[in-house]
Every structure is written in structure tokens, then in C-alpha cells.
C-alpha positions in Angstrom: 15.0 15.6 5.9 11.5 16.9 6.3 9.9 17.3 9.7 7.5 14.4 10.1 3.8 15.4 10.1 1.4 13.6 12.4 0.1 10.4 10.8 -3.6 9.5 10.9 -2.8 5.8 11.5 -1.1 6.6 14.9 -4.6 6.4 16.5 -5.0 2.9 15.2 -1.6 1.8 16.4 -2.3 3.2 19.9 -5.7 1.4 19.9 -4.2 -1.9 18.9 -1.4 -1.6 21.5 -4.1 -0.9 24.2 -6.0 -4.0 23.2 -3.1 -6.5 22.8 0.5 -7.4 23.7 2.1 -6.6 20.3 1.6 -4.8 17.0 3.6 -5.2 13.8 3.7 -1.9 11.7 4.7 -2.7 8.2 5.3 -0.6 5.1 7.9 0.4 2.5 11.3 1.7 3.4 11.4 5.3 4.4 7.6 5.8 4.7 7.9 7.0 8.3 7.5 3.9 10.4 10.5 4.6 12.7 9.5 8.3 13.2 6.0 7.2 14.1 7.2 4.5 16.5 9.6 6.8 18.2 6.8 9.3 18.8 5.1 6.7 20.9 8.0 6.6 23.4 9.6 3.5 24.8 12.9 1.7 24.1 14.1 1.5 20.5 16.2 -1.2 18.9 17.3 -1.3 15.3 17.7 -5.0 14.6 19.7 -4.4 11.4 22.3 -2.9 13.7 24.6 -5.5 15.4 25.2 -3.2 18.3 21.5 -3.0 19.0 21.1 -6.7 18.7 23.8 -7.2 21.4 22.2 -4.5 23.6 18.8 -6.2 23.2 20.3 -9.6 24.1 22.1 -8.3 27.2 19.1 -6.5 28.5 16.4 -9.0 27.6 15.5 -10.0 31.2 15.1 -6.3 32.1 13.0 -5.7 29.0 10.7 -8.6 29.9 10.1 -7.2 33.3 9.6 -3.6 32.0 6.3 -1.9 31.6 7.6 0.3 28.8 6.9 -0.2 25.1 9.7 -1.9 23.3 10.2 -1.0 19.6 12.0 -3.5 17.4 12.8 -2.0 14.0 13.4 -4.2 10.9 12.4 -7.2 13.0 12.5 -9.6 10.1 16.3 -9.2 9.9 16.9 -11.0 13.2 14.6 -14.1 13.4 16.0 -15.2 16.7 13.9 -12.5 18.4 10.6 -14.1 17.6 10.7 -17.2 19.9 11.8 -14.8 22.7 8.8 -12.6 22.0 6.5 -15.5 22.0 7.8 -16.7 25.4 7.6 -13.3 26.9 4.0 -12.7 25.7 2.8 -16.2 26.8 4.2 -15.8 30.3 1.8 -12.9 30.8 -0.9 -12.8 28.1 -2.8 -10.1 30.0 -0.1 -7.4 29.7 -0.9 -5.3 26.7 1.1 -2.7 24.8 4.5 -4.3 25.2 6.1 -4.7 21.8 5.9 -2.7 18.5 7.6 -4.5 15.6 8.5 -2.6 12.4 9.2 -4.2 9.0 9.9 -3.2 5.4 9.3 -6.6 3.8 6.0 -8.4 4.4 6.7 -12.0 3.5 9.7 -12.7 5.7 8.2 -10.8 8.6 4.8 -12.6 8.3 6.5 -16.0 8.0 8.1 -15.3 11.4 4.8 -14.0 12.8 2.8 -17.0 11.6 5.3 -19.4 13.0 5.9 -17.7 16.4 3.4 -15.0 17.0 0.1 -16.2 15.5 -2.8 -14.9 17.6 -0.5 -12.7 19.6 0.0 -9.7 17.3 -2.0 -7.1 15.3 -0.8 -6.2 11.8 -1.1 -2.6 10.6 0.3 -1.1 7.3 1.7 2.4 7.1 1.7 3.9 3.6 3.4 7.0 2.4 1.3 10.2 2.9 -2.3 10.1 1.9 -4.7 12.8 0.8 -6.3 13.3 4.2 -2.9 14.0 5.8 -2.1 17.0 3.6 -3.7 20.3 2.7 -6.4 20.1 -0.1 -4.1 22.1 -2.4 -1.5 19.4 -2.3 -3.5 16.8 -4.3 -1.8 17.5 -7.7 1.6 17.6 -6.1 0.9 14.4 -4.2 0.0 12.6 -7.4 3.0 13.9 -9.2 5.6 13.4 -6.5 4.1 10.6 -4.4 3.8 10.4 -0.7 7.2 9.5 0.7 8.2 12.0 3.4 11.8 12.6 2.2 11.4 12.5 -1.6 7.7 13.1 -2.3 5.1 15.7 -1.8 6.8 17.5 1.0 10.2 17.9 -0.6 11.0 21.1 -2.5 13.7 20.2 -5.1 14.9 21.4 -8.4 15.7 17.8 -9.4 12.4 15.9 -9.1 12.7 12.1 -9.4 16.4 11.9 -8.3 15.4 10.7 -4.8 13.0 8.1 -6.2 15.6 6.7 -8.6 18.2 6.5 -5.9 15.7 4.8 -3.6 14.9 2.1 -6.2 18.6 1.6 -7.0 19.4 1.1 -3.3 16.6 -1.4 -3.0 17.7 -3.3 -6.1 21.4 -3.4 -5.1 21.2 -3.9 -1.3 17.8 -4.5 0.3 16.0 -6.9 -2.1 19.1 -9.2 -2.4 19.5 -9.2 1.4 15.8 -10.2 1.7 16.4 -13.1 -0.6 15.7 -11.9 -4.2 18.0 -13.9 -6.5 17.9 -11.5 -9.4 20.9 -9.4 -10.2 20.3 -5.7 -9.5 20.4 -4.7 -13.2 17.6 -7.3 -13.9 15.6 -6.0 -11.0 15.9 -2.4 -12.2 14.9 -3.5 -15.7 11.9 -5.3 -14.4 10.9 -2.2 -12.4 11.0 -0.1 -15.6 8.9 -2.8 -17.4 6.4 -2.8 -14.6 6.2 1.0 -14.9 5.6 0.7 -18.7 2.8 -1.8 -18.1 1.3 0.0 -15.0 -2.4 -0.8 -14.7 -2.4 -3.5 -17.3 -3.2 -7.2 -17.0 -0.2 -9.2 -15.7 1.2 -11.6 -18.3 4.2 -13.4 -16.6 4.9 -15.5 -19.7 5.2 -12.5 -22.0 7.4 -10.6 -19.6 9.5 -13.7 -18.8 10.2 -14.1 -22.6 11.7 -10.6 -22.8 14.0 -11.5 -19.9 14.8 -15.1 -21.1 13.2 -16.3 -17.8 10.4 -18.7 -17.0 7.1 -17.3 -15.9 7.6 -19.0 -12.5 10.8 -17.0 -12.0 9.2 -13.7 -13.1 6.3 -14.3 -10.7 8.7 -15.0 -7.9 10.5 -11.7 -8.6 7.1 -9.9 -8.6 6.4 -11.5 -5.2 9.4 -9.7 -3.8 8.5 -6.3 -5.2 5.0 -6.7 -3.9 6.3 -7.9 -0.5 8.5 -4.7 -0.3 5.3 -2.6 -0.8 6.4 -1.3 -4.2 3.7 -2.8 -6.4 0.2 -4.1 -5.9 -1.4 -7.0 -7.7 -5.1 -6.3 -7.9 -6.9 -9.7 -8.3 -9.8 -10.2 -10.6 -13.3 -10.2 -9.1 -14.9 -13.6 -9.5 -18.4 -13.4 -8.2 -21.3 -15.4 -9.6 -21.2 -13.7 -13.0 -22.6 -15.3 -16.2 -20.1 -13.6 -18.5 -16.6 -14.9 -19.1 -14.2 -13.1 -16.9 -10.6 -12.0 -17.5 -8.8 -13.9 -14.7 -5.4 -12.1 -14.9 -4.5 -9.7 -12.1 -3.6 -6.1 -12.8 -0.3 -4.7 -11.5 0.1 -1.1 -10.3 3.0 0.8 -8.8 1.8 1.8 -5.4 3.6 5.2 -5.1 2.9 7.5 -8.1 6.2 9.3 -7.5 8.2 6.2 -8.1 6.2 5.5 -11.2 6.7 8.9 -12.6 10.5 8.8 -11.9 10.8 5.5 -13.8 8.8 6.8 -16.7 10.3 10.3 -16.8 7.6 12.7 -15.9 9.2 15.4 -13.7 6.5 18.1 -14.0 2.8 18.2 -14.1 2.9 19.4 -17.7 5.1 16.5 -18.7 2.8 14.1 -16.9 -0.3 15.4 -18.6 1.2 14.9 -22.0 2.0 11.2 -21.5 -0.2 8.6 -23.1 -0.3 6.6 -19.9 -1.5 9.5 -17.7 -4.9 8.0 -17.3 -3.4 4.7 -15.9 -1.3 6.7 -13.5 -4.3 8.6 -12.2 -6.2 5.3 -11.9 -3.5 3.6 -9.8 -3.1 6.8 -7.6 -6.8 6.9 -6.8 -6.9 3.1 -6.0 -3.9 3.4 -3.6 -5.5 6.4 -1.9 -8.8 4.5 -1.4 -7.2 1.4 0.0 -4.8 3.5 2.2 -7.7 5.5 3.6 -9.5 2.3 4.5 -6.4 0.9 6.1 -6.1 3.9 8.3 -9.4 2.9 9.9 -8.3 -0.7 10.3 -10.6 -1.9 7.5 -9.4 -4.4 4.9 -12.3 -5.1 2.4 -11.5 -7.4 -0.5 -10.1 -5.3 -3.4 -10.4 -6.4 -7.0 -10.7 -5.3 -10.6 -13.5 -6.5 -12.8 -13.3 -7.2 -16.5 -15.2 -9.5 -18.8 -13.9 -10.9 -22.1 -16.2 -8.5 -24.0 -14.4 -5.5 -22.3 -17.0 -4.6 -19.6 -14.9 -3.5 -16.7 -14.8 -1.7 -13.3 -11.5 -0.3 -12.1 -12.0 -1.2 -8.4 -14.4 -3.5 -6.7 -14.5 -3.3 -2.9 -16.1 -6.3 -1.1 -17.1 -5.4 2.5 -18.7 -8.8 3.1 -22.4 -7.8 3.0 -22.0 -4.9 0.5 -20.1 -4.2 -2.7 -18.7 -0.9 -4.0 -17.9 -0.3 -7.6 -15.5 2.5 -8.3 -14.8 3.8 -11.8 -11.9 6.3 -12.2 -11.7 8.9 -15.0 -9.1 11.6 -15.6 -11.6 14.3 -16.6 -13.2 17.3 -15.1 -16.5 16.7 -16.9 -17.7 13.1 -16.7 -20.4 12.4 -19.3 -23.9 10.8 -19.1 -22.5 7.8 -21.0 -19.8 7.3 -18.4 -22.5 7.1 -15.7 -24.7 4.7 -17.8 -21.7 2.5 -18.5 -20.8 2.4 -14.8 -24.4 1.4 -13.9 -24.5 -1.3 -16.5 -21.3 -2.9 -15.4 -22.0 -2.5 -11.7 -25.4 -4.2 -12.3 -23.5 -7.3 -13.4 -22.0 -7.7 -9.9 -25.0 -6.2 -8.1 -22.9 -3.4 -6.5 -24.7 -1.6 -3.7 -22.8 1.7 -4.2 -21.2 3.1 -7.4 -18.7 5.9 -7.5 -17.4 7.7 -10.6 -14.3 9.5 -9.4 -12.9 12.3 -11.6 -11.3 15.7 -11.3 -14.7 17.4 -11.0 -15.4 19.1 -7.7 -19.2 19.0 -7.1 -20.7 15.9 -5.5 -23.6 14.7 -7.6 -25.7 11.8 -6.3 -28.5 9.9 -8.0 -29.8 6.6 -6.6 -26.8 4.3 -6.0 -24.4 6.4 -8.1 -22.1 9.2 -6.7 -20.1 11.4 -9.0 -17.3 13.1 -7.0 -13.6 14.0 -6.8 -11.1 12.1 -4.8 -11.3 14.4 -1.7 -15.1 13.9 -1.6 -14.6 10.2 -1.8 -12.2 10.3 1.0 -14.9 12.0 3.1 -17.4 9.3 2.1 -14.9 6.6 3.2 -14.4 8.3 6.6 -18.2 8.5 7.2 -19.0 5.0 6.1 -19.0 2.0 8.4 -16.8 -1.1 8.3 -19.5 -2.8 6.3 -19.5 -0.1 3.6 -22.7 1.6 4.8 -22.9 5.3 5.1 -23.2 6.4 8.7 
């Protein structure tokens, strides 16, 4: 077990607790939610543990009267706690910083939140480690191994990928079924491998369903569970007022690159660079870093991909409300003039205010609306921009 490094999002958690009675901190299993929560102090209860449920039940009156923070881990596993939380909060709506709920599966937790705690709770997502939480020299390792504290970038091991495969196996055999996924574990693991093989491609539920002998409705429901467990991301198509015919299928990405590489068998950087899908891996990695960095600040712009039927596309479109960013991602150290021209032509279709060409090149080159930069530079751009996408 690696010692937990400070997480940037801790500041946001503290701020939300200061301004409201409760916060829900969600994210994948073993991304560091419990360690972060315990660093804040207060009383801790693991609601997957029967003994902790009993302890919480017996001391509830004391907890309601207490001024200490109460941490409820895996809150979705004990629905009975949500009406109690609602009653406790409603009896004294002006008391802030009372409850911190942790959850590893978004749909079931958010169902309880919407039914019992709507308007009473702030939602924050914790990702595995991001680029701005690690030394600059860790970028290649972060991409190869992913950001999980115990199995990713921080872990020194002679058997890369073993932790990730064990992690997915445990999710398929225990956690996902307990959260309601009806698929057999071997089907879930097979679907995970297929999603890895089609990483970054348009989602075709009918085609994948045929390979499993399942309906597209069933396959979509399975994907819902994997997305709700923070394993994959569906990036919806951008559907602005565009004259061209648009591709309306979402793209599906594995959110942690270490899990993707373990499924596809790329244990070293040399092995990764020799794969035909390495560009798609880099694309998904950069997208997750960008969205994670925005989430650290509490920003949640609309995130989309853009593609027309005649193959004009943008990897990531960020809609800040009054401004649009177009982000094109290239696995190269020397982007060409034609790459920039293509980005501008495609970004003009959606009237993007800022255009980024993200590559492995290190210098920042800016001309008009276009910025050519590496991922670290883009991270700095995000940190210096406002919630509306303007540069401070």
C-alpha cells in the first residue's frame, strides 16, 4: 500500500462542507476516497460493514447532536440511512459541514440522493491521480500505469497489470453483481475486454449485442453499470446548430489508462508504443485528464465529441455555456501545419472560441484562437481559465 499523496480536490471538499450540510464524494473503488475523507477528521462508518451499521444505529441521537463531521463510506449500500440524514439536516438547515458520504457506484447513490437529499448535498467526483498531482517526469508512467494509488503510477512492481486485472475481476465477481448487474462475471469480463478493443470508437450496441447473443437494450444496461462504477465514459456527440449531417453515436473510453493497458496487454512503454491502438489510448488519457482537472475546480462543462458523416471531427468539445473549446489530440512530437489547418476548419463549424492541438511537443505556440501545446501546458491553461472558459 502506497502512502497517500495530498489530493488537489481536498480544497473543494472543504469548501463545499463549509457552505452546506453534506457532501457526497464519489469515484471508482480504491481511488483514495476513504483516505481523503479520514484526513478530514470526524467519525467514520463503513456502511458495507454490519458492525458499523449497528454502531451508527445505536449512536444516531449522539451523532445528530454532535458538531463533528460524520463520514459514511459506501453510503449506497445502506439505503435506510438516507431518510435519517434528510431528517437530521432539515431539523437544522443552518448547520454546515455535518456529513460526508462516500460512494463507488453513482446510479444507486444518486437515486437515494435525488429521493431523499435533493437540494441538501453537494456532489464531487474523485478520480485516480491526475497530472497536476504528480511530478512532471511521471507523465509517461501515469499514462502507462494509470492513476490508481495502489496499482498505478505510484506502484513499483515487476508484474505490471496484475493489480488491474485483479481489480476488474473482483468488480465483475463481487461488486457489480451486488450493485445489481445481472450479467454473469465471465460475461462482464468479456464485455470489458471488448470495450478495451473498441476504446475510443463509436458505440454500436446492436453490433456488440450480436456478438454476445444479447439485445442492444441489455448491452446498453450493462454499459450503464460500468459507467456508473466510473470504469468507462460515454462521450456524447455534439449537436449544435450545424448544417452538416452529424454522427449521433457516443464514443466509449476506458477512464483509467492502466486498466485499458492491462486488458489489452501493454505492460511496458515499448509494448504500448508498438500497438495499433496507441493513438486511441493517448486520446482517451488526455480527455480524462482534462475533465478531471476541470472537476478539481468544481467545473463541469458539457463534454462532447464532434463528427460529421463526411469524417470531419474534433476529439473533445467543451461547452462552458457562453464559450466553446475545441480540443484535438495527436500522439506526435511535431504537429504539422495541416493538423492546425484541419483543426481550424472543423472548429469553425461549431464556432469554437478557443482551439487546442495537444501533442507530445513541449513548446507552447499560440496564433489567434489556436494553441499548440503539450498536456502539462494545457493543464496550466485550465487552471488559469475561469469557469466560463475565459483565460484569467
